[in-house]
LUMGU-715453 format. One line per 8 residues: for each residue x, y, z of C-alpha. Coordinates in pm, whole numbers, plus 50000, padded with zeros to 5 digits. Example, Ala and Ser with C-alpha at 12.3 -4.5 7.8 and 13.67 -1.06 7.14 Angstrom:
% residues 2
51230,49550,50780  51367,49894,50714
% end
This chain:
% residues 774
69965,72598,70312  70294,72695,70243  70284,72919,69923  70596,72789,69755  70461,72427,69752  70129,72549,69639  70291,72742,69334  70505,72408,69275
70217,72183,69245  69964,72444,69033  70304,72446,68800  70305,72098,68735  69893,72078,68735  69944,72339,68445  70200,72121,68235  70034,71834,68271
69698,71998,68117  69975,72142,67837  70068,71814,67782  69714,71663,67740  69622,71955,67496  69907,71924,67266  69823,71534,67222  69659,71535,66880
69526,71201,66931  69252,71252,67193  69044,70963,67301  68911,70899,67616  69017,70574,67871  68811,70498,68184  68836,70793,68452  68903,70659,68798
68804,70874,69058  69031,70895,69391  68682,71024,69584  68536,70667,69511  68845,70448,69608  68987,70672,69900  68664,70708,70086  68630,70373,70256
68244,70438,70296  68061,70181,70511  67752,70197,70332  67623,70363,69986  67267,70486,69925  67151,70471,69607  66917,70681,69406  66610,70474,69494
66607,70550,69844  66702,70945,69784  66497,71026,69544  66183,70982,69795  66344,71202,70050  66261,71543,70165  66623,71636,70378  66948,71472,70312
66856,71335,70703  66613,71133,70573  66760,71033,70273  66996,70833,70459  66813,70718,70812  66712,70398,70707  67107,70283,70755  67193,70124,71071
67353,70371,71303  67244,70660,71151  66958,70890,71205  66792,71210,71085  66815,71555,71357  66457,71616,71252  66432,71983,71327  66075,71939,71197
65978,71785,70884  66182,72053,70656  66503,72002,70824  66697,71732,70889  67074,71650,70945  67276,71354,70960  67295,71167,71298  67562,70948,71344
67624,70743,71642  67486,70992,71844  67697,71287,71695  67632,71568,71490  67674,71910,71383  68037,71973,71422  68147,71611,71453  68022,71491,71143
68098,71629,70798  67861,71695,70517  68018,71693,70172  67923,71742,69802  68174,71634,69568  68440,71643,69765  68427,71961,69929  68222,72085,70255
67824,72238,70234  67804,72278,70599  67723,72646,70708  67484,72819,70967  67326,72448,70991  67603,72293,71212  67548,72580,71427  67155,72622,71428
66949,72320,71348  66627,72466,71251  66850,72555,70887  66817,72239,70642  67115,72167,70432  67053,72243,70074  67012,71885,69902  66821,71827,69585
66697,71453,69634  66581,71422,69261  66853,71444,69068  67168,71337,69373  67342,71031,69241  67432,70834,69556  67567,70926,69928  67822,70785,70084
67829,70716,70476  68153,70678,70664  68025,70578,70996  68350,70557,71167  68599,70840,71263  68756,71001,70888  68903,71325,70993  69237,71226,70881
69088,71229,70532  68798,71529,70604  68953,71728,70901  68833,71788,71253  68487,71807,71207  68486,71452,71057  68572,71279,71398  68206,71135,71421
68207,71032,71039  68107,71192,70749  67872,71190,70451  67926,71259,70116  67670,71332,69852  67773,71281,69494  67500,71537,69315  67616,71416,68934
67673,71754,68805  67986,71760,68651  67969,71445,68408  68270,71177,68465  68196,70971,68124  68060,71077,67751  67687,70908,67742  67623,70700,67434
67349,70941,67283  67487,71303,67231  67162,71449,67374  66929,71322,67663  66685,71501,67855  66491,71362,68199  66111,71519,68331  66054,71428,68609
65676,71490,68811  65584,71409,69119  65236,71466,69306  65227,71446,69638  64959,71368,69951  65098,71489,70225  65430,71475,70075  65618,71683,69855
65506,71818,69513  65798,71804,69306  65933,71839,68928  66262,71818,68756  66447,71881,68437  66764,71752,68353  66979,71788,68002  67273,71595,67906
67475,71703,67602  67806,71584,67471  67978,71631,67152  68069,71260,67121  68459,71350,67179  68593,71524,67449  68334,71750,67615  68021,71689,67781
67723,71919,67980  67449,71857,68248  67211,72133,68289  66912,72046,68558  66646,72229,68754  66406,72088,69024  66130,72213,69262  65983,72079,69588
65740,72224,69750  65437,72163,69984  65186,72394,70184  65150,72195,70497  65141,71859,70659  64877,71652,70823  64975,71477,71144  64771,71178,71320
64694,71358,71624  64773,71681,71825  65082,71861,71736  65173,71864,72086  65264,71552,72307  65052,71426,72563  65240,71461,72830  65291,71820,72749
64946,71812,72947  64993,71500,73187  65354,71539,73300  65371,71929,73340  65291,71938,73750  65493,71730,73932  65549,71661,74308  65280,71965,74409
65521,72228,74152  65561,72286,73803  65827,72083,73566  65909,72439,73397  66199,72278,73156  65900,72102,72990  65675,72342,73002  65912,72570,72814
65945,72321,72545  65613,72246,72493  65589,72619,72458  65311,72638,72764  65186,72890,73020  65179,72682,73361  65144,72807,73684  64940,72703,74037
64734,72989,74116  64618,72974,74478  64314,73175,74525  64108,73276,74836  63767,73114,74867  63493,73352,75030  63303,73079,75146  63516,72911,75372
63485,73121,75701  63192,73157,75877  63258,73535,75970  63329,73831,75847  63575,74065,76027  63402,74397,76165  63706,74542,76232  63870,74518,75881
63493,74625,75740  63576,74944,75960  63864,74997,75849  63937,74834,75468  64299,75017,75422  64435,74761,75716  64320,74502,75457  64618,74259,75287
64364,74109,75064  64025,73945,75039  64085,73675,75299  64150,73972,75542  63756,74069,75587  63693,73707,75665  63714,73482,76019  63635,73152,76148
63566,73354,76500  63256,73509,76619  63446,73794,76815  63707,74049,76689  63928,74199,76941  64158,74531,76870  64270,74780,77150  64130,74665,77404
63769,74672,77290  63560,74333,77143  63359,74336,76793  63075,74118,76729  63172,73956,76364  62868,73926,76139  62765,73603,75946  62923,73522,75602
62638,73537,75364  62829,73325,75120  62934,73057,75412  62929,72712,75300  63057,72433,75530  63357,72230,75471  63478,72441,75228  63865,72470,75186
64003,72797,75272  64263,72842,74947  64135,72724,74576  64415,72588,74384  64420,72617,74002  64660,72443,73763  64690,72670,73496  64812,72532,73125
64750,72777,72860  64913,72694,72518  65137,72971,72433  65164,72855,72063  64885,72679,71887  64818,72273,71984  64702,72189,71619  64471,71916,71564
64537,71637,71246  64800,71933,71109  65109,72079,71174  65099,72477,71174  65372,72657,71008  65542,72343,70780  65531,72509,70437  65811,72436,70240
65941,72518,69896  66286,72421,69778  66454,72512,69433  66792,72400,69223  66911,72516,68927  67258,72388,68820  67513,72321,68551  67824,72136,68508
68067,72064,68225  68369,71837,68187  68625,71868,67943  68789,71524,67857  69174,71472,67848  69353,71201,67709  69426,71026,68037  69187,71251,68262
68927,71530,68295  68861,71921,68368  68537,71934,68518  68316,72278,68628  67999,72392,68819  67762,72624,68895  67471,72555,69148  67231,72776,69280
66987,72643,69518  66728,72821,69734  66458,72723,70039  66211,72892,70212  65983,72691,70498  65848,72725,70834  65960,72598,71132  65680,72402,71336
65621,72572,71676  65622,72991,71762  65895,73217,71880  65874,73231,72282  66025,73602,72212  65896,73862,72473  65584,73603,72554  65506,73721,72905
65221,73511,73148  64927,73654,72974  64551,73571,72873  64550,73601,72521  64828,73442,72306  64703,73531,71946  65013,73737,71891  65248,73469,71837
65465,73475,71575  65591,73200,71360  65970,73148,71298  66020,73095,70908  66366,73019,70734  66496,73136,70413  66820,73012,70256  66996,73057,69940
67347,72901,69785  67573,72973,69555  67867,72695,69481  68117,72705,69173  68328,72434,69209  68654,72300,68980  68722,71920,68976  69028,71755,68773
69188,71456,68749  69560,71336,68604  69591,70988,68575  69960,70890,68553  70114,71217,68543  70464,71071,68642  70616,70751,68668  70536,70715,69019
70213,70859,69039  69856,70681,68941  69688,71029,68946  69662,71398,69069  69365,71561,69150  69278,71911,69219  68972,72084,69322  68910,72436,69403
68496,72577,69486  68391,72906,69637  68053,72864,69851  67830,73122,69978  67573,73055,70172  67261,73275,70270  67061,73189,70593  66836,73401,70749
66589,73345,71032  66245,73529,71048  66027,73603,71301  65716,73679,71195  65740,73928,70894  66054,74091,71082  66419,73933,70992  66572,73804,71308
66865,73763,71184  67072,73663,70841  67433,73536,70833  67694,73483,70533  67911,73200,70509  68152,73233,70242  68408,72940,70218  68697,72881,69933
68887,72596,69936  69123,72430,69748  69270,72064,69777  69555,71879,69603  69556,71509,69626  69840,71247,69501  69763,70894,69469  70089,70712,69435
70115,70399,69223  70124,70071,69416  70476,69935,69496  70505,69608,69591  70241,69612,69875  70231,69954,69948  69943,70225,69801  69824,70516,69925
69776,70902,69883  69910,71261,69999  69705,71558,70011  69697,71915,70114  69426,72165,70171  69371,72495,70221  69036,72706,70354  68887,73025,70452
68547,73146,70566  68399,73446,70647  68123,73493,70836  67917,73811,70824  67616,73844,71057  67314,74118,71099  66947,74173,71257  66824,74264,71562
66856,73867,71734  67181,73832,71597  67395,73620,71812  67741,73564,71643  68006,73792,71594  68176,73856,71245  68439,73572,71245  68718,73483,70991
68858,73133,71005  69132,72973,70794  69208,72580,70798  69539,72446,70689  69605,72078,70649  69849,71804,70518  69735,71447,70533  69877,71090,70410
69723,70737,70408  69935,70432,70359  69786,70023,70301  70001,69751,70328  69842,69503,70157  69987,69111,70229  69673,68942,70103  69484,68811,70310
69664,69026,70575  69666,69373,70522  69773,69703,70753  69700,70090,70701  69755,70420,70888  69691,70756,70808  69821,71099,70982  69700,71459,70957
69826,71817,71095  69569,72055,71086  69561,72435,71197  69238,72622,71234  69229,72993,71326  68958,73218,71423  69003,73579,71348  68712,73850,71542
68610,74088,71256  68349,74278,71423  68450,74431,71752  68063,74597,71790  67928,74302,71888  67750,74318,72199  67688,73999,72411  67423,73992,72674
67486,74083,73042  67488,73690,73141  67774,73630,72884  68064,73449,73024  68298,73633,72749  68422,73944,72806  68636,74128,72478  68627,73874,72251
68952,73744,72111  69123,73573,71816  69214,73184,71905  69434,72957,71711  69465,72563,71691  69715,72306,71654  69542,71965,71569  69669,71591,71506
69471,71308,71382  69579,70962,71343  69482,70612,71291  69605,70233,71262  69411,69976,71154  69415,69641,70967  69199,69361,70899  69268,69019,70708
69013,68773,70507  68946,68422,70596  68873,68269,70247  68607,68414,70046  68318,68445,70321  68513,68648,70658  68658,68967,70678  68749,69119,70988
68909,69488,71007  69000,69704,71319  69103,70052,71357  69267,70217,71660  69168,70643,71561  69297,70936,71802  69173,71282,71703  69144,71618,71798
68868,71882,71733  68860,72292,71762  68573,72499,71897  68353,72664,71654  68188,72972,71625  67916,72937,71827  68098,72721,72106  68346,73034,72136
68155,73341,72061  67774,73285,72087  67545,73504,72303  67210,73598,72338  66898,73466,72259  66863,73202,71982  66534,73134,71931  66546,72917,71657
66713,72643,71930  66491,72764,72233  66791,72892,72424  67014,73174,72526  67344,73020,72448  67637,73143,72588  68015,73063,72432  68326,73050,72646
68642,73156,72440  68861,72959,72661  68752,72640,72570  69038,72365,72463  69065,72138,72184  68811,71808,72209  69002,71515,72195  68866,71168,72111
69011,70793,72126  68796,70583,71925  68811,70172,71853  68614,70003,71601  68613,69652,71537  68363,69513,71194  68308,69166,71083  68162,69071,70771
68012,68763,70674  67917,68624,70326  67764,68318,70261  67638,68289,69896  67326,68523,69907  67358,68583,70264  67560,68872,70447  67605,68975,70812
67760,69263,70900  67844,69337,71260  67995,69659,71403  68115,69706,71753  68264,70096,71887  68318,70318,72169  68457,70653,72168  68589,70813,72462
68592,71201,72440  68825,71456,72678  68660,71809,72677  68364,71699,72502  68177,72030,72412  67827,72113,72523  67548,72315,72630  67527,72341,72978
67196,72432,73169  67273,72709,73405  66935,72661,73610  66836,72958,73532  66555,73069,73254  66566,73462,73131  66240,73707,73097  66187,73504,72799
66134,73208,72912  66444,73067,72760  66669,72854,72924  67020,73026,72987  67283,72781,72862  67641,72799,72826  67925,72608,72637  68156,72388,72898
68324,72058,72877  68334,71719,73030  68435,71403,72993  68208,71172,72758  68206,70790,72655  67965,70638,72380  67956,70299,72261  67734,70082,72108
67692,69800,71799  67564,69757,71452  67417,69419,71306  67277,69409,70944  67150,69083,70820  67012,69001,70442  66978,68717,70226  66853,68677,69876
66637,68431,69737  66683,68350,69362  66326,68251,69250  66407,68221,68866  66102,68308,68657  65970,68512,68965  66228,68737,69010  66490,68797,69337
66358,68839,69672  66513,69004,69956  66500,68997,70354  66673,69201,70521  66708,69353,70890  66902,69531,71131  66948,69656,71488  67140,69960,71629
67235,70081,71984  67438,70332,72087  67482,70497,72456  67654,70846,72518  67714,70901,72909  67924,71126,73101  68226,70968,73255  68322,71324,73450
68036,71457,73659  68066,71736,73886  67800,71823,74160  67632,72083,73929  67660,71909,73656  67498,71575,73822  67213,71852,73918  67148,72036,73596
67244,71849,73361  67257,71466,73405  67437,71160,73354  67302,71151,72961  67282,71389,72682  66920,71539,72594  66822,71428,72212  66990,71088,72194
66886,70877,71916  66665,70560,72054  66779,70168,71984  66614,70077,71638  66555,69756,71504  66441,69753,71115  66340,69479,70864  66247,69507,70486
66124,69258,70223  66253,69384,69825  66146,69190,69502  66292,69248,69183  66174,69102,68840  66239,69256,68524  66125,69624,68542  65918,69583,68832
66064,69701,69160  65893,69632,69529  65997,69753,69876  65805,69727,70205  65998,69879,70526  65940,69887,70882  66169,70049,71149  66060,70040,71531
66218,70309,71721  66213,70205,72118  66138,70408,72409  66432,70612,72514  66602,70440,72828  66894,70678,72934  66742,70992,72970  66929,71336,72961
66839,71629,73218  66812,72021,73180  66780,72058,73540  66418,71826,73514  66478,71520,73379  66386,71477,72991  66034,71287,72947  66063,70970,72728
65819,70942,72448  65610,70614,72323  65771,70367,72087  65654,70384,71724  65703,70241,71366  65762,70390,71021  65636,70145,70794  65749,70294,70437
65653,70140,70085  65808,70175,69734  65694,70034,69418  65803,70121,69053  65778,69974,68703  65992,70131,68398  65823,70067,68066  66085,70081,67759
65919,70271,67393  66125,70324,67104  66208,70680,67157  66176,70696,67527  66211,70546,67833  65933,70588,68145  65922,70473,68478  65620,70496,68738
65618,70483,69100  65462,70519,69418  65595,70583,69755  65415,70569,70080  65548,70701,70406  65407,70624,70783  65147,70397,70629  65033,70281,70963
65015,70623,71042  65175,70655,71376  65201,70948,71616  65609,70923,71568  65827,71167,71760  66201,71074,71743  66337,71157,72079  66658,71275,71923
66473,71595,71791  66432,71928,71949  66115,71945,71852  65988,71615,71956  65705,71783,72218  65566,72015,71976  65614,71904,71640  65591,71520,71540
65676,71342,71243  65398,71384,70946  65117,71140,70921  65042,70900,70669  65148,71008,70294  65183,70907,69948  65379,71039,69660  65290,70919,69278
65545,71043,69011  65696,70971,68653  66039,70995,68499  66053,71025,68118  66379,70978,67962  66454,71092,67591
% end
C-alpha cells in the first residue's frame, strides 16, 4: 500500500474521531455495518444451526453446495462446490482466520459455536472483495464479540450448559455490560470437550478387507490409506513332491531354499552318476507346490464401536468493547482460543513390514490462537460518503502436530492486517465502495518433521465495487488489484532428496480480479441474476516450498517454486421465485481453471510407505447446480410448519491430460464431494421449535485416481433432530433444548474426507442443554 495514501486516510479518520468526541450531544443512531451490506451472501446460517456444531464445517454443511472436509470429527473446514483450503476464504468479523489449517487439513479452524451469532456464505467467486484465496467463495463468521448496539439492560448474563452422549459436553458464560449511554462490553468464556466418539461398527471401512487384493496383486494405494500391511507371500509346500533329492542331501550347501531338497523324479543325476532319491515322508498326493498367503494386517488398530484417538477439548476466552460516537463507533476485541484433540488413525512414521504393530503412535494436534482487533465505522464523514470503515487486526496462530508425546512440528502464523473501506453515497442510480488493504504474515516452524521453510508473505490490494440500479434492472461490476510476495526467511531448511526445488527463492505475483453482472426483477415474484468473474490466485507456501513427509495428510509433499498463477473464469446464473409462502432458488455455475494447482502422484512410495506427490498444474472444469425449495404452512393456533428440500451436484474434471497424469491421477480429483439430496420439516409455535432433517449422500460416480482408482464408499443418510422450548420468568429467561445427530446410527463415510477409510463420522449422538439469561 502506498504510504502517503495510508497516512492521508488515517488523518481523515482521526479528524472524524476528534469531531465526534467534541460534540457535546452524545446520542445514538442506527449503525449501518458495511460488512453486512457489501457481502452479497447467498445464505445466512442462524445461531440455532451453529450452536450444536463441533466444527465450522459442521455448522454450514446443511447448506446446498457446501460440505465439510471432515478430517475426523474434530476438524472440519468449509468445502464450497468442491473447493476448499486456499480457494475458500474464512473470515471472522471481516478479517482472515486461516492459518496452518489451509495447508494441513487435520488442523481445525478455531471456532466457538456457543456464542457465534451467525455465518454468511458466499458460494460464488468473491475474490474482488476478499482477494485471491476467495475465488471459490467465502465464509464469514460473525462472533458478536464487538457490541454493535446498547442493550435495554445495563447488565445481562447468559449461562449455557450442555451434556452430551456421543457429543460434546459444553459450558459457557457471556456477560454484557453497558453504561446506557455510549459504552458497551462483552466478556465471554466457553469450553467444549469429549473423551471419545462411538461409531456404528468398525473404524476401518469394509473395502479395507475386500478390495485390497486385485488382479493377483495388491492395491498398495488403498492398503496405505487403510493403514494396512498387505502382501502376497509364496511359501514352498514340502508335501507337494514325492521324492527328496539325494544330491542336495549330500551337499546341503548347494541348496537355494527348501524346494531344492525335493524332486518329482526317483533318480537324480550329477557328474555322470545317478543317485536313488528317497521317498518324501511328508508327501501328500495332489498338493500344490506353492502355498499363497494373502497377508492383510492392521498397522493401526481397527476399532469396534468406538473411534480411537478421537478426544477433544476447546476453550475460548474473549472480551470486546465498543465506544459509540454520534454517528459511528470504535470497537476493540481480544480473543484467545485453545484446542487439543486427537486425529483418528495413526502415523505411519518408520513403520516397516513387521509382525507386531503395538508401537503405533497416535497423531495429536494442539492449537493456540490470539487475535486482537480494532473495528470502527463513521457514518457520513463528508458530503459524498455514506460511511468509512477501518479495521486493523493482529492474529497469532500456533499449531503443533504431535506423534505420540513427541512434537513433530510446530508452526507459528502471525498476521497483521489493515483495511480501509469508503462507501459512497448513492448518486442517482449509482452506489458502491472503494477499499484498500495491507497485510503481512510471518510463518515460523520447527520440529523434526518440519515440512515448510520460514516465509514472510505480504499482500497489498485495492478494490472497487459499483452498482447501477435502474429498477427493476440493475448492473454491477468490481475490480481488484493485488500483489502477493513470498520472501524466504530461513535458508537452513533442508528438503528431501526427492525435492524438485534446489535453492529456495522469493516469489512475487501481481494479480487482478474483476466481475461483471446484472439482474432484473419480474414483479414481486421472480429475480434473475447472472455474474461473470475472472480471477487469479498466487501459489501458497506448501505449493511452492513444501518438502519432506507430511504425516498428517499421509503424503510426502514436494512443492514447486516455479508454479505459475492459477487463473479461473467463472459464470453463474441464479433464479429466485417467491410466491406467498413458497420459495424456489436455482443456481447453475461453471468454473474453468487454467494452471490449477494440485498434488500429483509420482507413482512411487517412500520407505515410510507415504506416497511421493509433487505440486503440479493442469486445466480443470468445475460445473454443477443447486436447487432449494420450501413452503411455509400457516396453521393459525397450531403454529407454522415449513417443509424444505434441496439437491446439489458438482463435477470436478481435468480437461488437459497427459499420459503420466492419466496413468497416475486419472480424469477426476480424489476426495471430491458426492451428490446430495436433503429434506427437512420445521415447526414453530409460540416458544416451541422443532426441526427434523435428513440428508442423503449418494455413492460417488466420478472417482479419482492415485495410481490405483479411488474406491467408492456406500451411500448413507444423516438424520438430525433439534427441539427447543423457551420459558420466561420474572427475572430470567430459559431455553431448554435437545439435539440429536445421525439418529439412524448409519456408518457414514464422506467421500471427500481424507480419512474416509479409517474414520467414519460419529454414530448416534444426543446433546441436552439449557441456556439461562439474566
